N, CA, C and O atoms as a Tinker XYZ file with bonds, in Angstrom:
   540  protein
     1  N     94.970000  159.051000   53.965000    73     2
     2  CA    96.402000  159.234000   53.790000    64     1     3
     3  C     97.054000  159.508000   55.132000    63     2     4     5
     4  O     96.459000  160.103000   56.031000    81     3
     5  N     98.268000  159.066000   55.239000    73     3     6
     6  CA    99.016000  159.277000   56.479000    64     5     7
     7  C    100.482000  159.473000   56.148000    63     6     8     9
     8  O    100.961000  159.094000   55.079000    81     7
     9  N    101.176000  160.075000   57.092000    73     7    10
    10  CA   102.616000  160.239000   56.989000    64     9    11
    11  C    103.234000  158.984000   57.604000    63    10    12    13
    12  O    102.982000  158.667000   58.766000    81    11
    13  N    104.037000  158.279000   56.823000    73    11    14
    14  CA   104.651000  157.037000   57.285000    64    13    15
    15  C    105.951000  157.359000   58.018000    63    14    16    17
    16  O    106.759000  158.164000   57.556000    81    15
    17  N    106.135000  156.712000   59.170000    73    15    18
    18  CA   107.405000  156.876000   59.871000    64    17    19
    19  C    107.900000  155.521000   60.354000    63    18    20    21
    20  O    107.120000  154.599000   60.595000    81    19
    21  N    109.202000  155.428000   60.488000    73    19    22
    22  CA   109.858000  154.227000   61.002000    64    21    23
    23  C    110.902000  154.667000   62.022000    63    22    24    25
    24  O    111.171000  155.859000   62.173000    81    23
    25  N    111.477000  153.712000   62.709000    73    23    26
    26  CA   112.556000  154.029000   63.643000    64    25    27
    27  C    113.892000  153.896000   62.935000    63    26    28    29
    28  O    114.099000  153.000000   62.117000    81    27
    29  N    114.790000  154.809000   63.271000    73    27    30
    30  CA   116.128000  154.793000   62.704000    64    29    31
    31  C    117.117000  155.007000   63.837000    63    30    32    33
    32  O    116.929000  155.874000   64.691000    81    31
    33  N    118.170000  154.207000   63.833000    73    31    34
    34  CA   119.182000  154.329000   64.880000    64    33    35
    35  C    120.157000  155.436000   64.529000    63    34    36    37
    36  O    120.721000  155.460000   63.436000    81    35
    37  N    120.348000  156.344000   65.461000    73    35    38
    38  CA   121.308000  157.423000   65.265000    64    37    39
    39  C    122.710000  156.903000   65.554000    63    38    40    41
    40  O    122.940000  156.246000   66.569000    81    39
    41  N    123.640000  157.200000   64.661000    73    39    42
    42  CA   125.000000  156.677000   64.803000    64    41    43
    43  C    125.744000  157.238000   66.003000    63    42    44    45
    44  O    126.572000  156.547000   66.597000    81    43
    45  N    125.459000  158.484000   66.366000    73    43    46
    46  CA   126.274000  159.144000   67.384000    64    45    47
    47  C    125.926000  158.772000   68.818000    63    46    48    49
    48  O    126.817000  158.733000   69.667000    81    47
    49  N    124.661000  158.498000   69.116000    73    47    50
    50  CA   124.333000  158.210000   70.513000    64    49    51
    51  C    123.622000  156.877000   70.723000    63    50    52    53
    52  O    123.106000  156.609000   71.808000    81    51
    53  N    123.596000  156.037000   69.682000    73    51    54
    54  CA   123.057000  154.686000   69.800000    64    53    55
    55  C    121.601000  154.647000   70.280000    63    54    56    57
    56  O    121.216000  153.728000   71.002000    81    55
    57  N    120.808000  155.615000   69.893000    73    55    58
    58  CA   119.390000  155.676000   70.264000    64    57    59
    59  C    118.553000  155.686000   68.993000    63    58    60    61
    60  O    119.059000  155.979000   67.909000    81    59
    61  N    117.272000  155.364000   69.130000    73    59    62
    62  CA   116.360000  155.299000   67.989000    64    61    63
    63  C    115.453000  156.519000   67.942000    63    62    64    65
    64  O    114.984000  156.995000   68.976000    81    63
    65  N    115.212000  157.019000   66.744000    73    63    66
    66  CA   114.358000  158.187000   66.519000    64    65    67
    67  C    113.381000  157.891000   65.394000    63    66    68    69
    68  O    113.690000  157.126000   64.480000    81    67
    69  N    112.214000  158.489000   65.462000    73    67    70
    70  CA   111.241000  158.343000   64.378000    64    69    71
    71  C    111.701000  159.189000   63.187000    63    70    72    73
    72  O    112.155000  160.321000   63.355000    81    71
    73  N    111.577000  158.628000   61.995000    73    71    74
    74  CA   111.930000  159.316000   60.751000    64    73    75
    75  C    110.802000  159.123000   59.766000    63    74    76    77
    76  O    110.232000  158.036000   59.669000    81    75
    77  N    110.479000  160.170000   59.036000    73    75    78
    78  CA   109.444000  160.053000   58.012000    64    77    79
    79  C    110.003000  159.331000   56.790000    63    78    80    81
    80  O    111.205000  159.357000   56.527000    81    79
    81  N    109.115000  158.694000   56.062000    73    79    82
    82  CA   109.481000  157.981000   54.842000    64    81    83
    83  C    108.638000  158.501000   53.694000    63    82    84    85
    84  O    107.423000  158.656000   53.823000    81    83
    85  N    109.289000  158.772000   52.567000    73    83    86
    86  CA   108.561000  159.216000   51.380000    64    85    87
    87  C    107.776000  158.041000   50.820000    63    86    88    89
    88  O    108.255000  156.907000   50.828000    81    87
    89  N    106.581000  158.309000   50.338000    73    87    90
    90  CA   105.759000  157.244000   49.767000    64    89    91
    91  C    105.666000  157.352000   48.256000    63    90    92    93
    92  O    105.005000  156.534000   47.615000    81    91
    93  N    106.314000  158.342000   47.685000    73    91    94
    94  CA   106.296000  158.523000   46.243000    64    93    95
    95  C    106.877000  159.870000   45.878000    63    94    96    97
    96  O    107.400000  160.600000   46.722000    81    95
    97  N    106.772000  160.180000   44.598000    73    95    98
    98  CA   107.297000  161.447000   44.094000    64    97    99
    99  C    106.308000  161.996000   43.074000    63    98   100   101
   100  O    105.800000  161.258000   42.229000    81    99
   101  N    106.038000  163.294000   43.158000    73    99   102
   102  CA   105.140000  163.961000   42.217000    64   101   103
   103  C    105.988000  164.810000   41.287000    63   102   104   105
   104  O    106.710000  165.701000   41.734000    81   103
   105  N    105.901000  164.534000   39.998000    73   103   106
   106  CA   106.653000  165.283000   39.003000    64   105   107
   107  C    105.943000  166.572000   38.615000    63   106   108   109
   108  O    104.784000  166.797000   38.964000    81   107
   109  N    106.664000  167.403000   37.891000    73   107   110
   110  CA   106.173000  168.716000   37.480000    64   109   111
   111  C    104.887000  168.618000   36.661000    63   110   112   113
   112  O    103.950000  169.383000   36.890000    81   111
   113  N    104.832000  167.676000   35.701000    73   111   114
   114  CA   103.656000  167.530000   34.845000    64   113   115
   115  C    102.443000  167.084000   35.641000    63   114   116   117
   116  O    101.352000  167.625000   35.460000    81   115
   117  N    102.618000  166.102000   36.523000    73   115   118
   118  CA   101.501000  165.649000   37.356000    64   117   119
   119  C    101.006000  166.780000   38.248000    63   118   120   121
   120  O     99.801000  166.960000   38.425000    81   119
   121  N    101.928000  167.527000   38.800000    73   119   122
   122  CA   101.604000  168.675000   39.650000    64   121   123
   123  C    100.734000  169.666000   38.871000    63   122   124   125
   124  O     99.704000  170.120000   39.369000    81   123
   125  N    101.154000  169.996000   37.652000    73   123   126
   126  CA   100.404000  170.939000   36.806000    64   125   127
   127  C     99.026000  170.387000   36.449000    63   126   128   129
   128  O     98.049000  171.135000   36.446000    81   127
   129  N     98.932000  169.097000   36.149000    73   127   130
   130  CA    97.639000  168.497000   35.808000    64   129   131
   131  C     96.680000  168.522000   36.990000    63   130   132   133
   132  O     95.490000  168.788000   36.816000    81   131
   133  N     97.180000  168.251000   38.182000    73   131   134
   134  CA    96.328000  168.295000   39.373000    64   133   135
   135  C     95.837000  169.704000   39.645000    63   134   136   137
   136  O     94.674000  169.892000   40.002000    81   135
   137  N     96.704000  170.702000   39.483000    73   135   138
   138  CA    96.288000  172.097000   39.676000    64   137   139
   139  C     95.229000  172.465000   38.642000    63   138   140   141
   140  O     94.240000  173.116000   38.978000    81   139
   141  N     95.424000  172.059000   37.394000    73   139   142
   142  CA    94.474000  172.424000   36.340000    64   141   143
   143  C     93.100000  171.806000   36.583000    63   142   144   145
   144  O     92.091000  172.382000   36.177000    81   143
   145  N     93.040000  170.654000   37.233000    73   143   146
   146  CA    91.734000  170.037000   37.552000    64   145   147
   147  C     90.972000  170.832000   38.605000    63   146   148   149
   148  O     89.750000  170.723000   38.706000    81   147
   149  N     91.698000  171.636000   39.394000    73   147   150
   150  CA    91.067000  172.417000   40.461000    64   149   151
   151  C     90.739000  173.852000   40.058000    63   150   152   153
   152  O     90.232000  174.621000   40.875000    81   151
   153  N     91.022000  174.222000   38.809000    73   151   154
   154  CA    90.753000  175.588000   38.363000    64   153   155
   155  C     90.484000  175.578000   36.859000    63   154   156   157
   156  O     90.410000  174.514000   36.245000    81   155
   157  N     90.342000  176.743000   36.282000    73   155   158
   158  CA    90.009000  176.825000   34.857000    64   157   159
   159  C     91.239000  176.840000   33.942000    63   158   160   161
   160  O     91.090000  176.878000   32.720000    81   159
   161  N     92.433000  176.811000   34.500000    73   159   162
   162  CA    93.650000  176.851000   33.680000    64   161   163
   163  C     93.953000  175.476000   33.099000    63   162   164   165
   164  O     93.700000  174.453000   33.735000    81   163
   165  N     94.495000  175.464000   31.894000    73   163   166
   166  CA    94.943000  174.223000   31.264000    64   165   167
   167  C     96.300000  173.842000   31.859000    63   166   168   169
   168  O     97.007000  174.706000   32.379000    81   167
   169  N     96.674000  172.563000   31.790000    73   167   170
   170  CA    97.995000  172.165000   32.313000    64   169   171
   171  C     99.138000  172.980000   31.714000    63   170   172   173
   172  O    100.088000  173.314000   32.421000    81   171
   173  N     99.062000  173.307000   30.429000    73   171   174
   174  CA   100.131000  174.093000   29.805000    64   173   175
   175  C    100.218000  175.494000   30.408000    63   174   176   177
   176  O    101.310000  176.043000   30.552000    81   175
   177  N     99.054000  176.078000   30.764000    73   175   178
   178  CA    99.056000  177.396000   31.415000    64   177   179
   179  C     99.705000  177.309000   32.793000    63   178   180   181
   180  O    100.478000  178.187000   33.176000    81   179
   181  N     99.389000  176.254000   33.533000    73   179   182
   182  CA    99.961000  176.071000   34.870000    64   181   183
   183  C    101.475000  175.905000   34.773000    63   182   184   185
   184  O    102.222000  176.498000   35.552000    81   183
   185  N    101.924000  175.097000   33.815000    73   183   186
   186  CA   103.370000  174.893000   33.618000    64   185   187
   187  C    104.052000  176.221000   33.300000    63   186   188   189
   188  O    105.128000  176.508000   33.825000    81   187
   189  N    103.430000  177.032000   32.441000    73   187   190
   190  CA   103.982000  178.342000   32.099000    64   189   191
   191  C    104.134000  179.206000   33.349000    63   190   192   193
   192  O    105.184000  179.813000   33.563000    81   191
   193  N    103.092000  179.261000   34.171000    73   191   194
   194  CA   103.123000  180.103000   35.375000    64   193   195
   195  C    104.153000  179.581000   36.374000    63   194   196   197
   196  O    104.904000  180.367000   36.954000    81   195
   197  N    104.198000  178.267000   36.580000    73   195   198
   198  CA   105.168000  177.713000   37.532000    64   197   199
   199  C    106.608000  177.907000   37.066000    63   198   200   201
   200  O    107.501000  178.156000   37.876000    81   199
   201  N    106.828000  177.792000   35.760000    73   199   202
   202  CA   108.168000  178.031000   35.206000    64   201   203
   203  C    108.578000  179.482000   35.438000    63   202   204   205
   204  O    109.709000  179.754000   35.841000    81   203
   205  N    107.669000  180.402000   35.186000    73   203   206
   206  CA   107.968000  181.824000   35.416000    64   205   207
   207  C    108.138000  182.124000   36.903000    63   206   208   209
   208  O    108.960000  182.960000   37.279000    81   207
   209  N    107.361000  181.442000   37.750000    73   207   210
   210  CA   107.515000  181.607000   39.196000    64   209   211
   211  C    108.959000  181.298000   39.594000    63   210   212   213
   212  O    109.573000  182.038000   40.363000    81   211
   213  N    109.485000  180.208000   39.067000    73   211   214
   214  CA   110.874000  179.840000   39.382000    64   213   215
   215  C    111.857000  180.898000   38.904000    63   214   216   217
   216  O    112.797000  181.239000   39.623000    81   215
   217  N    111.652000  181.421000   37.700000    73   215   218
   218  CA   112.549000  182.452000   37.157000    64   217   219
   219  C    112.498000  183.737000   37.989000    63   218   220   221
   220  O    113.532000  184.329000   38.300000    81   219
   221  N    111.285000  184.157000   38.342000    73   219   222
   222  CA   111.121000  185.395000   39.116000    64   221   223
   223  C    111.669000  185.208000   40.528000    63   222   224   225
   224  O    112.312000  186.107000   41.072000    81   223
   225  N    111.416000  184.040000   41.121000    73   223   226
   226  CA   111.974000  183.762000   42.450000    64   225   227
   227  C    113.492000  183.842000   42.423000    63   226   228   229
   228  O    114.103000  184.466000   43.291000    81   227
   229  N    114.093000  183.214000   41.433000    73   227   230
   230  CA   115.559000  183.222000   41.314000    64   229   231
   231  C    116.082000  184.651000   41.236000    63   230   232   233
   232  O    117.055000  185.000000   41.904000    81   231
   233  N    115.435000  185.473000   40.419000    73   231   234
   234  CA   115.841000  186.874000   40.270000    64   233   235
   235  C    115.833000  187.584000   41.627000    63   234   236   237
   236  O    116.807000  188.240000   41.996000    81   235
   237  N    114.737000  187.451000   42.360000    73   235   238
   238  CA   114.626000  188.161000   43.644000    64   237   239
   239  C    115.550000  187.575000   44.712000    63   238   240   241
   240  O    116.133000  188.315000   45.504000    81   239
   241  N    115.683000  186.255000   44.735000    73   239   242
   242  CA   116.600000  185.645000   45.712000    64   241   243
   243  C    118.034000  186.089000   45.470000    63   242   244   245
   244  O    118.763000  186.389000   46.415000    81   243
   245  N    118.444000  186.132000   44.190000    73   243   246
   246  CA   119.807000  186.553000   43.876000    64   245   247
   247  C    120.037000  188.041000   44.127000    63   246   248   249
   248  O    121.180000  188.495000   44.153000    81   247
   249  N    118.955000  188.804000   44.312000    73   247   250
   250  CA   119.077000  190.210000   44.707000    64   249   251
   251  C    118.992000  190.374000   46.220000    63   250   252   253
   252  O    118.901000  191.493000   46.724000    81   251
   253  N    119.023000  189.252000   46.946000    73   251   254
   254  CA   119.025000  189.308000   48.412000    64   253   255
   255  C    117.659000  189.516000   49.032000    63   254   256   257
   256  O    117.561000  189.819000   50.221000    81   255
   257  N    116.605000  189.359000   48.248000    73   255   258
   258  CA   115.257000  189.578000   48.760000    64   257   259
   259  C    114.638000  188.269000   49.239000    63   258   260   261
   260  O    115.001000  187.186000   48.779000    81   259
   261  N    113.706000  188.392000   50.164000    73   259   262
   262  CA   112.935000  187.247000   50.625000    64   261   263
   263  C    111.692000  187.134000   49.756000    63   262   264   265
   264  O    111.020000  188.132000   49.493000    81   263
   265  N    111.387000  185.921000   49.311000    73   263   266
   266  CA   110.183000  185.676000   48.512000    64   265   267
   267  C    109.129000  185.078000   49.433000    63   266   268   269
   268  O    109.378000  184.063000   50.085000    81   267
   269  N    107.955000  185.698000   49.493000    73   267   270
   270  CA   106.873000  185.218000   50.351000    64   269   271
   271  C    105.716000  184.761000   49.475000    63   270   272   273
   272  O    105.211000  185.525000   48.652000    81   271
   273  N    105.302000  183.519000   49.654000    73   271   274
   274  CA   104.148000  182.980000   48.940000    64   273   275
   275  C    103.090000  182.690000   49.998000    63   274   276   277
   276  O    103.259000  181.784000   50.814000    81   275
   277  N    101.982000  183.466000   49.986000    73   275   278
   278  CA   100.951000  183.296000   51.025000    64   277   279
   279  C    100.502000  181.837000   51.163000    63   278   280   281
   280  O    100.357000  181.122000   50.172000    81   279
   281  N    100.293000  181.424000   52.382000    73   279   282
   282  CA    99.837000  180.081000   52.756000    64   281   283
   283  C    100.867000  178.986000   52.481000    63   282   284   285
   284  O    100.633000  177.832000   52.843000    81   283
   285  N    101.981000  179.305000   51.862000    73   283   286
   286  CA   103.042000  178.323000   51.640000    64   285   287
   287  C    104.218000  178.625000   52.560000    63   286   288   289
   288  O    104.594000  177.789000   53.381000    81   287
   289  N    104.801000  179.820000   52.427000    73   287   290
   290  CA   105.919000  180.196000   53.272000    64   289   291
   291  C    106.838000  181.167000   52.577000    63   290   292   293
   292  O    106.474000  181.775000   51.570000    81   291
   293  N    108.030000  181.310000   53.116000    73   291   294
   294  CA   108.977000  182.262000   52.548000    64   293   295
   295  C    110.307000  181.576000   52.253000    63   294   296   297
   296  O    110.675000  180.587000   52.886000    81   295
   297  N    111.018000  182.136000   51.266000    73   295   298
   298  CA   112.296000  181.619000   50.817000    64   297   299
   299  C    113.312000  182.752000   50.881000    63   298   300   301
   300  O    112.993000  183.894000   50.549000    81   299
   301  N    114.525000  182.444000   51.305000    73   299   302
   302  CA   115.612000  183.407000   51.253000    64   301   303
   303  C    116.935000  182.653000   51.148000    63   302   304   305
   304  O    116.988000  181.437000   51.329000    81   303
   305  N    117.992000  183.387000   50.856000    73   303   306
   306  CA   119.321000  182.793000   50.687000    64   305   307
   307  C    120.030000  182.737000   52.034000    63   306   308   309
   308  O    120.012000  183.696000   52.806000    81   307
   309  N    120.653000  181.594000   52.298000    73   307   310
   310  CA   121.501000  181.434000   53.473000    64   309   311
   311  C    122.934000  181.249000   53.001000    63   310   312   313
   312  O    123.183000  181.051000   51.812000    81   311
   313  N    123.872000  181.314000   53.934000    73   311   314
   314  CA   125.287000  181.225000   53.578000    64   313   315
   315  C    126.001000  180.302000   54.548000    63   314   316   317
   316  O    125.636000  180.220000   55.721000    81   315
   317  N    127.014000  179.611000   54.061000    73   315   318
   318  CA   127.846000  178.761000   54.904000    64   317   319
   319  C    129.256000  179.342000   54.883000    63   318   320   321
   320  O    129.854000  179.534000   53.824000    81   319
   321  N    129.769000  179.615000   56.078000    73   319   322
   322  CA   131.117000  180.193000   56.142000    64   321   323
   323  C    131.842000  179.707000   57.388000    63   322   324   325
   324  O    131.233000  179.190000   58.325000    81   323
   325  N    133.151000  179.885000   57.373000    73   323   326
   326  CA   133.971000  179.607000   58.548000    64   325   327
   327  C    133.857000  180.790000   59.498000    63   326   328   329
   328  O    133.570000  181.911000   59.078000    81   327
   329  N    134.082000  180.534000   60.778000    73   327   330
   330  CA   134.119000  181.630000   61.746000    64   329   331
   331  C    135.549000  182.154000   61.853000    63   330   332   333
   332  O    136.513000  181.444000   61.566000    81   331
   333  N    135.659000  183.390000   62.265000    73   331   334
   334  CA   136.971000  184.009000   62.487000    64   333   335
   335  C    136.943000  184.723000   63.833000    63   334   336   337
   336  O    135.877000  185.041000   64.359000    81   335
   337  N    138.109000  184.967000   64.370000    73   335   338
   338  CA   138.210000  185.621000   65.679000    64   337   339
   339  C    137.811000  187.095000   65.616000    63   338   340   341
   340  O    137.127000  187.598000   66.507000    81   339
   341  N    138.249000  187.790000   64.545000    73   339   342
   342  CA   137.971000  189.218000   64.413000    64   341   343
   343  C    137.508000  189.517000   62.987000    63   342   344   345
   344  O    137.863000  188.790000   62.059000    81   343
   345  N    136.721000  190.573000   62.804000    73   343   346
   346  CA   136.265000  190.933000   61.456000    64   345   347
   347  C    137.402000  191.161000   60.466000    63   346   348   349
   348  O    137.247000  190.881000   59.277000    81   347
   349  N    138.531000  191.660000   60.932000    73   347   350
   350  CA   139.649000  191.930000   60.013000    64   349   351
   351  C    140.256000  190.650000   59.428000    63   350   352   353
   352  O    140.927000  190.704000   58.397000    81   351
   353  N    140.032000  189.512000   60.066000    73   351   354
   354  CA   140.555000  188.237000   59.569000    64   353   355
   355  C    139.691000  187.649000   58.448000    63   354   356   357
   356  O    140.138000  186.759000   57.725000    81   355
   357  N    138.484000  188.133000   58.306000    73   355   358
   358  CA   137.543000  187.528000   57.364000    64   357   359
   359  C    137.863000  187.900000   55.923000    63   358   360   361
   360  O    137.954000  189.078000   55.581000    81   359
   361  N    138.032000  186.887000   55.086000    73   359   362
   362  CA   138.244000  187.061000   53.656000    64   361   363
   363  C    137.140000  186.283000   52.948000    63   362   364   365
   364  O    137.121000  185.055000   53.024000    81   363
   365  N    136.212000  186.969000   52.255000    73   363   366
   366  CA   135.081000  186.271000   51.628000    64   365   367
   367  C    135.482000  185.095000   50.748000    63   366   368   369
   368  O    134.883000  184.025000   50.853000    81   367
   369  N    136.488000  185.266000   49.877000    73   367   370
   370  CA   136.890000  184.177000   48.977000    64   369   371
   371  C    137.421000  182.961000   49.734000    63   370   372   373
   372  O    137.318000  181.835000   49.248000    81   371
   373  N    137.983000  183.179000   50.907000    73   371   374
   374  CA   138.564000  182.096000   51.690000    64   373   375
   375  C    137.556000  181.480000   52.665000    63   374   376   377
   376  O    137.552000  180.264000   52.856000    81   375
   377  N    136.708000  182.298000   53.279000    73   375   378
   378  CA   135.867000  181.834000   54.377000    64   377   379
   379  C    134.426000  181.493000   53.995000    63   378   380   381
   380  O    133.755000  180.778000   54.740000    81   379
   381  N    133.937000  181.982000   52.861000    73   379   382
   382  CA   132.573000  181.638000   52.425000    64   381   383
   383  C    132.660000  180.393000   51.554000    63   382   384   385
   384  O    133.418000  180.353000   50.585000    81   383
   385  N    131.867000  179.365000   51.912000    73   383   386
   386  CA   131.932000  178.086000   51.204000    64   385   387
   387  C    130.751000  177.826000   50.287000    63   386   388   389
   388  O    130.924000  177.251000   49.212000    81   387
   389  N    129.555000  178.238000   50.687000    73   387   390
   390  CA   128.386000  177.889000   49.877000    64   389   391
   391  C    127.200000  178.791000   50.205000    63   390   392   393
   392  O    127.092000  179.356000   51.293000    81   391
   393  N    126.321000  178.900000   49.218000    73   391   394
   394  CA   125.017000  179.527000   49.411000    64   393   395
   395  C    123.973000  178.417000   49.349000    63   394   396   397
   396  O    124.177000  177.401000   48.684000    81   395
   397  N    122.864000  178.615000   50.039000    73   395   398
   398  CA   121.773000  177.655000   49.968000    64   397   399
   399  C    120.451000  178.401000   50.116000    63   398   400   401
   400  O    120.421000  179.546000   50.568000    81   399
   401  N    119.373000  177.751000   49.737000    73   399   402
   402  CA   118.046000  178.359000   49.848000    64   401   403
   403  C    117.396000  177.854000   51.119000    63   402   404   405
   404  O    117.329000  176.649000   51.364000    81   403
   405  N    116.918000  178.787000   51.923000    73   403   406
   406  CA   116.234000  178.450000   53.166000    64   405   407
   407  C    114.734000  178.657000   52.966000    63   406   408   409
   408  O    114.306000  179.630000   52.346000    81   407
   409  N    113.952000  177.735000   53.497000    73   407   410
   410  CA   112.498000  177.808000   53.410000    64   409   411
   411  C    111.923000  177.843000   54.820000    63   410   412   413
   412  O    112.304000  177.042000   55.674000    81   411
   413  N    111.010000  178.770000   55.059000    73   411   414
   414  CA   110.298000  178.855000   56.336000    64   413   415
   415  C    108.815000  178.701000   56.030000    63   414   416   417
   416  O    108.223000  179.579000   55.403000    81   415
   417  N    108.203000  177.595000   56.464000    73   415   418
   418  CA   106.794000  177.391000   56.135000    64   417   419
   419  C    105.893000  178.421000   56.804000    63   418   420   421
   420  O    106.198000  178.941000   57.878000    81   419
   421  N    104.780000  178.700000   56.141000    73   419   422
   422  CA   103.776000  179.599000   56.704000    64   421   423
   423  C    103.312000  179.025000   58.042000    63   422   424   425
   424  O    103.082000  177.821000   58.151000    81   423
   425  N    103.176000  179.859000   59.038000    73   423   426
   426  CA   102.738000  179.384000   60.349000    64   425   427
   427  C    101.867000  180.436000   61.017000    63   426   428   429
   428  O    101.873000  181.611000   60.651000    81   427
   429  N    101.123000  179.970000   62.005000    73   427   430
   430  CA   100.299000  180.861000   62.834000    64   429   431
   431  C    100.737000  180.704000   64.280000    63   430   432   433
   432  O    101.033000  179.598000   64.732000    81   431
   433  N    100.777000  181.822000   65.004000    73   431   434
   434  CA   101.156000  181.771000   66.420000    64   433   435
   435  C     99.909000  181.974000   67.269000    63   434   436   437
   436  O     99.165000  182.936000   67.081000    81   435
   437  N     99.688000  181.045000   68.215000    73   435   438
   438  CA    98.571000  181.172000   69.143000    64   437   439
   439  C     98.859000  182.343000   70.067000    63   438   440   441
   440  O     99.919000  182.372000   70.691000    81   439
   441  N     97.943000  183.322000   70.179000    73   439   442
   442  CA    98.215000  184.512000   70.996000    64   441   443
   443  C     98.341000  184.221000   72.491000    63   442   444   445
   444  O     98.942000  185.009000   73.221000    81   443
   445  N     97.790000  183.115000   72.949000    73   443   446
   446  CA    97.853000  182.781000   74.367000    64   445   447
   447  C     99.085000  181.958000   74.699000    63   446   448   449
   448  O     99.830000  182.289000   75.621000    81   447
   449  N     99.301000  180.884000   73.945000    73   447   450
   450  CA   100.405000  179.965000   74.265000    64   449   451
   451  C    101.685000  180.277000   73.501000    63   450   452   453
   452  O    102.751000  179.779000   73.863000    81   451
   453  N    101.605000  181.068000   72.480000    73   451   454
   454  CA   102.706000  181.396000   71.579000    64   453   455
   455  C    103.173000  180.179000   70.778000    63   454   456   457
   456  O    104.231000  180.216000   70.150000    81   455
   457  N    102.387000  179.105000   70.800000    73   455   458
   458  CA   102.722000  177.905000   70.037000    64   457   459
   459  C    102.525000  178.170000   68.547000    63   458   460   461
   460  O    101.510000  178.735000   68.138000    81   459
   461  N    103.508000  177.757000   67.734000    73   459   462
   462  CA   103.396000  177.895000   66.284000    64   461   463
   463  C    102.713000  176.666000   65.703000    63   462   464   465
   464  O    103.039000  175.536000   66.065000    81   463
   465  N    101.767000  176.892000   64.806000    73   463   466
   466  CA   101.166000  175.776000   64.085000    64   465   467
   467  C    101.349000  176.031000   62.594000    63   466   468   469
   468  O    101.419000  177.176000   62.146000    81   467
   469  N    101.422000  174.954000   61.846000    73   467   470
   470  CA   101.618000  175.032000   60.408000    64   469   471
   471  C    100.339000  174.550000   59.727000    63   470   472   473
   472  O    100.041000  173.356000   59.746000    81   471
   473  N     99.576000  175.473000   59.122000    73   471   474
   474  CA    98.306000  175.098000   58.513000    64   473   475
   475  C     98.403000  173.944000   57.522000    63   474   476   477
   476  O     97.461000  173.157000   57.426000    81   475
   477  N     99.504000  173.811000   56.781000    73   475   478
   478  CA    99.622000  172.711000   55.827000    64   477   479
   479  C     99.685000  171.353000   56.518000    63   478   480   481
   480  O     99.438000  170.325000   55.887000    81   479
   481  N    100.011000  171.340000   57.797000    73   479   482
   482  CA   100.119000  170.078000   58.524000    64   481   483
   483  C     98.885000  169.774000   59.371000    63   482   484   485
   484  O     98.820000  168.735000   60.028000    81   483
   485  N     97.899000  170.688000   59.355000    73   483   486
   486  CA    96.674000  170.427000   60.112000    64   485   487
   487  C     96.008000  169.169000   59.573000    63   486   488   489
   488  O     95.991000  168.934000   58.364000    81   487
   489  N     95.475000  168.383000   60.453000    73   487   490
   490  CA    94.796000  167.117000   60.122000    64   489   491
   491  C     95.756000  166.042000   59.629000    63   490   492   493
   492  O     95.310000  165.016000   59.115000    81   491
   493  N     97.066000  166.251000   59.771000    73   491   494
   494  CA    98.028000  165.212000   59.379000    64   493   495
   495  C     97.908000  164.035000   60.337000    63   494   496   497
   496  O     97.739000  164.211000   61.544000    81   495
   497  N     97.996000  162.848000   59.785000    73   495   498
   498  CA    97.963000  161.629000   60.576000    64   497   499
   499  C     99.295000  160.906000   60.366000    63   498   500   501
   500  O     99.843000  160.881000   59.265000    81   499
   501  N     99.795000  160.322000   61.449000    73   499   502
   502  CA   101.061000  159.604000   61.381000    64   501   503
   503  C    100.777000  158.112000   61.498000    63   502   504   505
   504  O    100.028000  157.678000   62.374000    81   503
   505  N    101.379000  157.336000   60.612000    73   503   506
   506  CA   101.264000  155.880000   60.666000    64   505   507
   507  C    102.652000  155.314000   60.904000    63   506   508   509
   508  O    103.555000  155.470000   60.082000    81   507
   509  N    102.806000  154.648000   62.055000    73   507   510
   510  CA   104.096000  154.054000   62.390000    64   509   511
   511  C    104.203000  152.695000   61.716000    63   510   512   513
   512  O    103.320000  151.849000   61.854000    81   511
   513  N    105.292000  152.497000   60.988000    73   511   514
   514  CA   105.550000  151.218000   60.314000    64   513   515
   515  C    106.788000  150.611000   60.961000    63   514   516   517
   516  O    107.909000  151.028000   60.669000    81   515
   517  N    106.593000  149.633000   61.835000    73   515   518
   518  CA   107.767000  149.035000   62.484000    64   517   519
   519  C    108.611000  148.263000   61.481000    63   518   520   521
   520  O    108.088000  147.622000   60.569000    81   519
   521  N    109.906000  148.333000   61.662000    73   519   522
   522  CA   110.808000  147.539000   60.824000    64   521   523
   523  C    110.909000  146.165000   61.488000    63   522   524   525
   524  O    110.640000  146.054000   62.685000    81   523
   525  N    111.287000  145.117000   60.754000    73   523   526
   526  CA   111.327000  143.767000   61.337000    64   525   527
   527  C    112.120000  143.691000   62.644000    63   526   528   529
   528  O    111.728000  142.960000   63.554000    81   527
   529  N    113.214000  144.421000   62.751000    73   527   530
   530  CA   114.031000  144.373000   63.964000    64   529   531
   531  C    113.353000  145.022000   65.166000    63   530   532   533
   532  O    113.735000  144.766000   66.307000    81   531
   533  N    112.331000  145.874000   64.911000    73   531   534
   534  CA   111.700000  146.634000   66.006000    64   533   535
   535  C    110.305000  146.147000   66.330000    63   534   536   537
   536  O    109.670000  146.724000   67.212000    81   535
   537  N    109.785000  145.119000   65.674000    73   535   538
   538  CA   108.409000  144.704000   65.933000    64   537   539
   539  C    108.309000  143.790000   67.134000    63   538   540
   540  O    107.214000  143.351000   67.486000    81   539
């Protein structure tokens, strides 16, 4: 398996950048069936646990807490707002536009180089797929 990438032209500076391409989609049921093959839980048990995971995560995120799942990463709420010159000018109903969920993948920092590595990406291979215009 490899991560597929192609070149894509950026509109703003007329240059090409590598972009990853999805090769498929894994649904909730398939996800649960694959997990159940790797452990003693039935697919229905896995679905139950994953459904509750979502409910519990939502509860904690809406209470302003960070959710940490070992070896996966952490989730917390972010906010989108306008800037103001002074704190007295800020009106939440006027200046806050949206909330979103932020994800930070689990990572390890090398003590010598301080380089961050992401264990889920170890052994990843990239396969470049040229588009007809770029071959």
